[in-house]
C-alpha positions as CSV (number, residue, x, y, z in Angstrom):
1,M,124.9,122.5,125.0
2,T,123.1,119.4,125.2
3,R,122.6,118.6,122.1
4,G,121.9,115.2,124.3
5,G,118.9,116.8,126.1
6,S,115.3,116.2,125.4
7,S,113.3,118.9,123.3
8,G,113.5,122.3,124.6
9,R,109.6,122.7,124.5
10,G,107.0,120.5,124.9
11,L,105.7,119.2,128.4
12,V,105.9,115.5,128.9
13,V,103.1,114.2,130.7
14,G,103.3,110.6,130.0
15,I,105.8,109.8,132.6
16,V,106.8,106.2,131.8
17,A,107.2,106.5,128.0
18,A,108.6,110.0,128.2
19,S,111.0,109.4,130.9
20,A,112.4,106.4,129.1
21,I,112.8,108.6,126.0
22,A,114.3,111.2,128.0
23,L,116.9,108.6,129.5
24,V,118.0,107.3,126.1
25,A,118.1,111.1,124.7
26,C,120.1,112.5,127.6
27,G,122.3,109.6,128.0
28,S,121.6,109.7,131.6
29,D,123.9,107.4,133.9
30,D,124.2,107.5,137.3
31,S,126.6,104.3,137.3
32,Q,129.7,106.1,137.9
33,P,132.2,104.6,140.5
34,A,131.7,106.1,143.9
35,K,133.8,109.0,144.9
36,E,134.0,110.6,148.3
37,P,132.3,113.9,147.8
38,A,135.0,116.7,148.8
39,Q,135.0,118.8,151.9
40,D,135.4,122.6,151.0
41,A,136.7,124.5,154.3
42,S,135.1,127.6,152.9
43,A,131.7,128.9,154.9
44,D,129.9,129.1,151.4
45,A,130.8,125.6,150.5
46,L,129.4,124.4,153.8
47,G,126.2,126.0,153.2
48,D,126.4,128.3,156.0
49,A,125.1,131.2,153.8
50,G,121.6,132.7,154.5
51,E,121.5,131.2,158.4
52,E,121.2,134.5,159.9
53,A,117.8,135.8,158.8
54,S,114.7,133.9,158.0
55,L,112.8,134.4,154.9
56,D,110.0,136.3,156.5
57,G,112.4,138.6,158.0
58,S,111.8,137.7,161.8
59,P,114.4,136.9,164.1
60,D,114.4,133.8,166.1
61,S,111.7,133.7,168.5
62,E,113.3,132.7,171.7
63,E,116.3,135.1,171.0
64,A,113.8,137.8,170.7
65,G,112.0,136.9,174.0
66,L,108.9,136.4,171.8
67,D,106.3,133.5,172.5
68,A,107.5,130.0,171.6
69,P,107.0,129.1,167.8
70,E,104.1,127.1,166.4
71,P,104.9,123.5,166.9
72,I,103.5,122.6,163.6
73,V,104.7,124.3,160.3
74,E,103.7,124.3,156.8
75,L,106.6,124.8,154.4
76,T,105.5,125.8,150.8
77,V,108.2,125.3,148.0
78,F,107.5,126.4,144.3
79,A,109.8,124.9,142.1
80,T,110.5,125.0,138.3
81,S,113.1,123.3,136.2
82,D,114.6,123.4,132.5
83,E,113.5,126.9,132.0
84,H,115.9,127.2,128.8
85,G,115.5,130.8,128.3
86,W,111.9,131.0,127.6
87,L,111.3,134.2,128.6
88,Q,108.6,134.5,126.1
89,P,105.2,132.5,125.8
90,Y,104.9,130.0,123.2
91,T,102.2,129.1,121.0
92,D,101.4,125.4,120.3
93,S,98.7,124.9,118.1
94,A,95.6,126.8,119.8
95,Q,97.2,127.1,123.1
96,I,99.6,129.8,124.9
97,L,102.1,128.2,127.0
98,G,104.3,129.5,129.6
99,G,106.2,132.9,129.7
100,A,108.1,134.5,132.7
101,A,105.2,137.0,133.0
102,N,102.6,134.4,133.1
103,V,104.1,131.9,135.2
104,M,104.7,134.9,137.9
105,G,101.0,135.6,137.5
106,W,100.2,132.1,138.1
107,M,102.4,131.6,141.1
108,A,100.9,134.9,142.6
109,K,97.5,133.4,142.1
110,D,98.8,130.4,144.2
111,G,99.7,132.6,146.9
112,L,103.5,132.8,146.3
113,D,105.3,135.1,148.7
114,V,109.2,134.8,148.4
115,S,109.7,136.3,151.7
116,K,108.0,133.2,153.2
117,H,107.9,130.6,150.7
118,L,110.8,129.0,148.8
119,L,111.1,129.2,145.2
120,V,113.8,127.0,143.4
121,S,115.0,125.4,140.1
122,S,116.5,122.0,139.1
123,G,118.8,123.8,136.5
124,D,119.1,124.6,132.8
125,N,118.0,127.7,133.1
126,W,119.7,129.7,130.0
127,A,120.4,127.9,127.0
128,G,117.4,128.3,124.6
129,P,115.8,130.9,122.3
130,A,117.8,133.3,120.9
131,I,116.5,136.1,123.7
132,S,118.5,134.3,126.2
133,S,121.3,132.5,124.4
134,Y,122.5,135.3,122.1
135,F,123.2,137.2,125.4
136,R,124.7,134.0,127.2
137,G,122.0,133.7,129.7
138,E,121.9,137.4,131.1
139,P,118.5,138.0,130.6
140,V,117.2,134.8,132.4
141,V,119.5,135.8,135.4
142,Q,117.8,139.1,135.7
143,A,114.2,137.3,135.4
144,F,115.3,134.9,138.2
145,N,116.3,138.0,140.2
146,L,113.1,139.7,139.6
147,M,111.1,136.7,140.6
148,G,112.9,136.0,143.5
149,Y,114.4,132.4,143.4
150,Q,116.3,131.3,146.3
151,A,118.6,128.6,144.5
152,S,119.0,126.5,141.5
153,A,120.8,123.3,140.9
154,I,123.7,123.4,138.3
155,G,122.2,122.0,134.9
156,N,124.4,120.4,132.1
157,H,123.2,123.7,129.7
158,E,124.9,125.9,132.6
159,F,128.1,124.9,131.0
160,D,127.3,125.7,127.5
161,W,129.4,128.9,127.2
162,G,132.2,127.5,129.4
163,Q,133.1,127.8,133.1
164,D,134.0,131.3,132.9
165,V,130.7,132.4,131.7
166,L,129.1,130.1,134.2
167,E,131.0,131.7,137.2
168,L,130.3,135.2,135.4
169,R,126.2,134.5,135.4
170,M,126.4,133.2,139.1
171,G,127.9,136.4,140.2
172,E,125.1,138.2,138.8
173,A,122.6,136.1,140.2
174,Q,121.1,137.1,143.6
175,H,120.4,133.2,143.9
176,K,122.7,130.5,144.6
177,Y,123.6,127.9,142.1
178,L,124.2,124.6,143.8
179,S,126.0,121.1,142.9
180,A,127.4,118.7,145.4
181,N,128.9,115.8,143.2
182,I,131.1,118.3,141.1
183,R,134.9,118.3,141.6
184,Q,138.0,119.3,140.1
185,E,139.6,116.2,138.6
186,S,143.1,117.4,139.6
187,T,142.6,118.2,143.2
188,G,139.5,116.1,144.2
189,L,137.9,119.4,145.7
190,V,134.7,121.2,145.1
191,P,135.7,124.2,142.5
192,D,135.9,127.5,144.2
193,F,132.7,128.9,142.4
194,I,130.4,126.2,143.2
195,Q,128.6,125.8,146.3
196,R,127.3,122.4,147.4
197,Y,124.5,123.4,149.8
198,L,122.6,126.2,151.3
199,I,120.7,126.3,154.7
200,V,117.9,128.8,154.5
201,P,115.6,129.4,157.6
202,V,111.8,129.4,156.2
203,Q,109.2,130.2,158.7
204,G,111.6,129.7,161.5
205,V,112.7,126.2,160.1
206,K,116.2,125.4,158.8
207,V,115.8,124.0,155.3
208,G,118.9,122.6,153.8
209,L,118.9,122.6,149.9
210,I,121.4,120.3,148.3
211,G,122.1,120.5,144.4
212,V,123.3,117.8,142.3
213,T,123.9,117.6,138.4
214,A,123.6,114.7,135.9
215,P,126.9,112.8,135.4
216,S,126.0,112.5,132.0
217,T,126.9,116.2,132.0
218,V,130.3,115.1,130.6
219,T,128.7,114.1,127.2
220,A,125.4,116.2,127.6
221,T,127.0,119.6,127.1
222,T,130.1,120.1,124.7
223,P,132.9,118.1,126.5
224,K,135.8,120.8,126.5
225,N,133.3,122.9,128.6
226,V,133.5,120.7,131.7
227,A,137.0,119.8,131.1
228,G,138.8,119.1,134.3
229,L,135.7,118.1,136.3
230,V,134.2,115.2,137.8
231,F,130.6,114.5,138.3
232,D,129.9,111.9,141.1
233,N,127.5,109.3,141.4
234,I,124.3,111.2,142.7
235,R,123.2,108.4,145.1
236,E,126.7,108.0,147.1
237,T,127.0,111.8,146.9
238,L,123.6,112.0,148.5
239,D,124.4,109.5,151.1
240,A,127.3,111.6,152.3
241,V,125.8,115.0,152.1
242,V,122.5,114.6,153.5
243,P,123.5,113.6,157.1
244,E,126.3,116.5,156.6
245,V,123.8,118.9,156.1
246,R,121.4,117.8,158.8
247,G,124.3,118.0,161.2
248,A,125.0,121.7,159.9
249,G,121.4,122.2,161.3
250,A,119.3,121.6,158.6
251,E,116.0,120.3,160.2
252,V,114.4,119.7,156.4
253,V,116.4,118.6,153.5
254,E,115.4,118.9,149.8
255,V,117.3,118.0,146.7
256,L,117.4,120.2,143.6
257,A,118.4,117.4,141.1
258,H,119.3,118.2,137.6
259,E,118.8,114.7,136.8
260,D,115.8,112.6,135.2
261,Y,112.9,111.9,137.2
262,L,112.9,108.0,137.1
263,P,116.5,107.9,138.2
264,M,115.8,110.3,140.9
265,I,112.9,107.9,142.1
266,L,115.6,104.9,142.3
267,V,117.7,107.4,144.2
268,A,115.1,108.3,146.7
269,E,114.3,104.5,146.9
270,T,117.8,103.6,147.6
271,T,119.8,106.1,149.7
272,T,120.3,105.2,153.1
273,S,120.0,109.2,154.0
274,K,116.7,110.2,153.1
275,A,115.8,113.4,151.8
276,D,112.3,115.2,152.6
277,L,111.6,116.2,148.9
278,I,113.3,115.5,145.7
279,L,112.9,118.0,142.8
280,A,114.1,116.5,139.5
281,G,114.8,118.1,136.2
282,H,116.8,117.6,133.1
283,G,114.2,115.1,131.0
284,H,111.5,117.8,130.7
285,V,108.7,115.5,132.5
286,L,106.0,116.8,134.3
287,A,105.2,114.3,136.8
288,H,105.1,113.6,140.7
289,T,105.2,110.8,142.9
290,I,105.9,109.4,146.3
291,A,108.7,107.0,146.5
292,K,108.8,103.9,148.2
293,S,111.1,105.5,151.0
294,G,108.0,107.9,151.7
295,T,110.2,110.9,149.8
296,P,108.0,113.0,147.4
297,V,109.7,113.2,143.9
298,A,108.6,115.7,141.3
299,S,109.8,116.9,138.1
300,S,108.6,120.1,137.1
301,G,108.4,120.1,133.1
302,S,110.2,122.7,131.0
303,G,110.0,126.1,129.5
304,W,108.4,127.9,132.3
305,M,105.3,125.8,131.0
306,A,104.4,124.4,134.7
307,Y,105.6,124.3,138.1
308,T,105.3,122.4,141.0
309,L,103.6,123.4,144.5
310,A,104.9,121.2,147.3
311,K,103.8,121.7,150.9
312,L,105.7,120.0,153.7
313,T,104.2,119.7,157.2
314,Y,107.2,119.9,159.7
315,D,106.5,118.9,163.2
316,R,108.9,120.7,165.8
317,M,108.3,118.3,168.5
318,Q,109.2,115.3,166.6
319,G,111.7,117.1,164.8
320,K,110.6,115.7,161.2
321,V,108.4,116.3,158.4
322,T,105.2,114.3,159.1
323,A,103.1,115.0,155.9
324,S,103.5,116.3,152.6
325,T,101.4,117.4,149.5
326,V,102.6,117.9,145.6
327,E,100.4,119.7,143.1
328,Q,101.5,120.8,139.7
329,R,100.2,123.7,137.5
330,E,100.5,123.9,133.8
331,V,100.7,127.4,132.5
332,S,98.6,127.5,129.5
333,Y,95.5,129.1,128.0
334,D,93.3,129.0,124.9
335,S,94.8,131.6,122.6
336,A,91.3,132.6,121.4
337,G,90.3,133.4,125.1
338,P,91.4,135.7,127.6
339,N,94.6,135.2,129.6
340,P,93.1,134.0,133.1
341,V,95.8,135.4,135.1
342,E,97.5,139.2,134.9
343,P,101.0,138.8,133.6
344,N,103.6,140.4,135.8
345,P,104.1,143.9,134.4
346,E,107.7,144.5,135.6
347,M,108.6,141.0,133.8
348,E,106.8,142.0,130.5
349,S,108.8,145.3,130.4
350,L,112.1,143.2,130.9
351,V,111.2,140.9,128.5
352,E,110.5,143.8,126.0
353,E,113.6,145.4,126.7
354,W,115.9,142.3,125.8
355,Q,113.6,141.7,122.6
356,T,114.3,145.0,121.5
357,K,117.8,144.5,122.0
358,L,117.7,141.3,120.1
359,D,115.8,142.8,117.0
360,A,118.3,145.2,116.4
361,L,121.0,142.7,116.1
362,M,119.0,139.7,114.4
363,G,115.6,140.8,113.3
364,E,116.6,140.7,109.6
365,T,114.3,139.0,107.5
366,I,116.1,135.9,105.5
367,G,113.1,134.0,104.1
368,Y,109.5,133.0,104.4
369,T,107.9,129.6,105.3
370,E,104.1,129.2,104.3
371,T,103.6,126.0,106.6
372,G,106.4,126.2,108.9
373,I,108.8,123.5,109.9
374,A,107.9,121.2,112.6
375,Y,110.2,120.0,115.2
376,P,110.8,117.5,115.9
377,S,110.8,116.4,112.1
378,W,112.9,115.0,109.4
379,A,112.4,118.3,107.5
380,M,114.2,120.2,110.4
381,G,117.3,117.8,110.2
382,N,117.2,117.6,106.3
383,W,117.0,121.5,106.2
384,A,120.3,122.0,108.6
385,C,122.4,119.1,106.7
386,D,121.6,120.2,103.3
387,A,122.4,123.8,104.0
388,W,125.8,122.7,105.3
389,L,126.5,120.8,102.4
390,A,125.3,123.7,100.1
391,M,127.7,126.1,101.8
392,V,130.7,123.7,102.1
393,P,130.4,122.0,98.8
394,D,133.4,119.9,99.2
395,A,131.9,118.0,101.9
396,D,130.5,114.3,101.1
397,V,128.3,113.8,104.0
398,A,126.8,116.1,106.9
399,V,125.9,114.5,110.4
400,Q,124.1,116.7,112.7
401,N,122.7,115.2,116.3
402,F,119.0,116.1,116.5
403,G,119.6,117.4,120.2
404,G,121.0,120.5,118.6
405,L,118.0,121.4,116.9
406,R,115.8,122.9,119.5
407,Q,112.4,124.2,118.5
408,P,109.9,124.4,115.4
409,V,109.8,127.5,112.9
410,A,106.4,129.1,112.9
411,K,105.0,130.0,109.5
412,G,105.7,133.6,108.2
413,P,108.9,135.7,107.7
414,I,112.1,133.7,108.8
415,T,114.8,136.0,110.4
416,K,118.2,135.3,111.6
417,Q,116.7,135.0,115.1
418,T,114.5,132.4,113.9
419,V,117.6,130.2,112.8
420,F,119.3,131.0,116.2
421,D,116.4,129.7,118.0
422,V,116.3,126.5,116.3
423,M,120.1,126.2,116.6
424,P,121.2,128.1,119.8
425,F,124.5,126.6,120.9
426,E,127.8,127.8,120.4
427,N,128.9,124.9,118.5
428,R,131.3,125.0,115.7
429,L,131.3,123.4,112.2
430,M,133.9,121.0,111.7
431,Q,135.2,118.9,108.8
432,V,136.5,115.4,109.6
433,Q,138.0,112.8,107.1
434,V,137.1,109.4,108.2
435,T,136.8,105.9,106.3
436,G,133.3,104.3,105.4
437,A,133.9,102.0,107.9
438,Q,134.4,104.7,110.8
439,L,131.3,106.6,109.4
440,L,129.3,103.5,109.7
441,E,130.7,102.8,113.3
442,N,129.1,106.3,114.0
443,I,125.7,105.9,112.8
444,K,125.6,102.5,114.0
445,M,126.2,103.7,117.6
446,A,123.9,106.7,117.4
447,V,121.0,104.6,115.9
448,G,121.4,102.0,118.6
449,K,122.0,104.4,121.6
450,Y,119.2,107.1,120.7
451,V,115.5,107.2,119.9
452,I,114.5,109.0,116.9
453,F,114.8,112.7,116.9
454,G,116.2,112.7,120.6
455,G,119.7,113.6,121.6
456,G,122.3,111.9,119.7
457,Y,120.2,110.5,117.0
458,P,121.5,111.7,113.3
459,A,120.1,113.8,111.4
460,V,122.4,113.4,107.7
461,G,122.7,114.9,104.6
462,G,124.5,113.3,101.1
463,M,123.2,110.0,102.4
464,T,120.6,107.7,103.9
465,F,120.6,104.9,106.3
466,T,118.3,101.9,106.9
467,G,118.5,98.8,109.5
468,T,120.2,98.9,113.0
469,G,123.3,97.2,114.3
470,D,125.2,94.9,111.9
471,A,122.4,95.1,109.5
472,L,122.7,98.9,109.2
473,V,123.5,100.0,105.7
474,I,124.7,103.6,104.5
475,T,123.9,104.7,100.9
476,L,125.0,108.0,99.7
477,E,123.3,110.4,97.4
478,G,122.5,109.0,94.1
479,G,122.1,105.4,95.3
480,V,125.8,105.0,95.8
481,P,126.9,102.5,97.8
482,L,129.4,103.2,101.0
483,D,132.6,102.2,100.6
484,L,134.1,101.0,103.7
485,A,137.7,101.4,102.7
486,K,137.5,104.6,100.9
487,T,137.9,108.3,102.7
488,Y,135.0,110.7,103.3
489,K,134.9,114.2,104.1
490,V,132.1,114.5,106.5
491,L,130.6,117.9,108.2
492,I,129.9,117.5,111.8
493,N,129.6,119.9,114.9
494,D,132.2,120.4,117.4
495,Y,130.2,119.0,120.2
496,M,130.1,115.8,118.2
497,Y,133.7,116.0,117.5
498,G,134.6,116.3,121.2
499,G,132.6,113.1,122.2
500,G,129.2,114.9,122.7
501,N,126.6,112.1,122.6
502,N,129.3,109.5,122.4
503,Y,130.4,110.1,118.9
504,L,133.8,108.8,117.9
505,F,134.8,111.3,115.2
506,G,137.3,112.9,117.3
507,T,139.4,109.8,118.0
508,Q,139.0,108.9,114.4
509,D,140.4,112.1,113.1
510,P,142.4,114.1,115.3
511,N,143.6,116.8,112.7
512,A,140.0,117.8,111.8
513,T,139.2,121.1,110.1
514,D,137.6,123.9,112.0
515,L,135.7,125.8,109.5
516,G,135.4,129.1,111.5
517,M,131.8,129.2,111.4
518,N,128.9,128.4,114.2
519,Y,126.9,125.5,112.9
520,R,123.9,127.8,112.4
521,D,125.7,130.2,109.8
522,P,125.4,128.1,107.0
523,V,121.6,127.5,107.4
524,I,121.2,131.3,107.7
525,A,123.4,132.0,104.4
526,W,121.4,129.1,102.6
527,T,118.3,130.1,103.6
528,E,118.8,133.8,102.5
529,Q,120.3,132.5,99.2
530,L,117.3,130.7,98.5
531,G,115.3,134.0,98.5
532,S,112.0,131.9,99.5
533,S,109.0,134.3,99.8
534,S,104.9,133.8,100.1
535,T,104.8,132.6,96.6
536,D,108.1,130.5,96.6
537,P,108.2,129.2,100.4
538,L,111.1,127.7,102.0
539,E,109.5,124.3,102.4
540,S,109.5,124.0,98.4
541,H,113.2,123.7,98.7
542,V,113.4,121.6,102.3
543,D,113.2,117.8,101.7
544,P,110.8,116.3,104.4
545,A,111.5,112.8,103.6
546,P,112.7,110.6,106.5
547,R,116.5,109.4,105.7
548,N,116.3,106.4,108.1
549,Q,114.3,104.2,105.4
């Protein structure tokens, strides 16, 4: 999982600053050498699926002998992104945010009719809270089916459980998963289970949907999960595929991009083949603009806490989109007041069914917190790293990328699910042996490349660090200076070991020890061992102090 991704929660509305953080945290990089997108001979890969019937169920007007279609058509698109398994609402201070049943109510209020309108996602549907991640995304696929999504881009987190699970989930979905810039390294061809684009008639207009996936996926998910795959440059992919889709009959072209907002604005402004709408994701930003090329670009936030409502005016006589509007809705309301919409009852039942299953598996109480643990925070990083060291006492140091910690801990009882929600990925705990100089090299890289609490920025245990670059200094527990020549036992997760977030441990120690446990397991065990309660809460055992000073 992305441990290289942005926070699994908050809606970032500050466009420039937040997008810049997302770029650093996610390791986004659209500068790969150009590759010609492979041509797959299958009908699915060529995007032929869905061309026989329009979304409103009506036949082609001319073929049916009906009156000529209206010359001006308004195409309506509802879009979300980075849902990250947030089927249930999230409480932030005094607000209730998101929730699949609520977002259905909000969209219904906006007039969503999936028989006439498009409902799409820019990817990262599944990985997040335990209600989704424990079941490897199956509950969210069912939610998407109920809501009537027609397509989603393939996000980096769709690979979190490997390509086999991705293929399994895609087979359960009633919508298509799209990516035009993923190829097999060995053959140069599009993998059999991936569809590059889809053409869907909407209100009698053929709309081409093209998916693209962030090239940074190679380090923004566990690298072994994308072994054998190449992620091509997005701009060059679209320059090749947009004309192909138009040549296949699409009158309007929309891009579902699991890539950050600012890079996709640049793509919109530099492609020679113009799309009519670009829906970005990956960075969890809620923002929209019109690029200099005239293409609307929108990023739809995260966690079902917001969505984009775009309307494109298509002129049949001119054969092009002549106008567009983009609005965005935040799905939130005051926790003290009534819900302003009617949550969808079918979705509420579906979510309750999955939560009941999860309670039976992970509902056991293991501790208590009076104040909760904020996310992002040093307290959260210290909790994880100190738990690792407590449960693996022969290790010297622990390093956990902050991107692997995904949400706050609410005050009150702590269950096994609580820890799973914070640490939702299938990362295994590893022990490497590296020299002090090699440890310093890793921390120097991470501090220089990532913003604090973002993606690959290091949470640490058994040590602190100060400074940056050549001035960075590591001090071990007890004030002991780091010995550059000495070998240390360092606990990390296998995402980092495989090169995720650009960590170097895997090349420094090719014979690391897999400790045979998930990275969350020691945190569950240590928290349970502490026996915290309302009179002795967890926060009295967790160090809140920054370890980068």
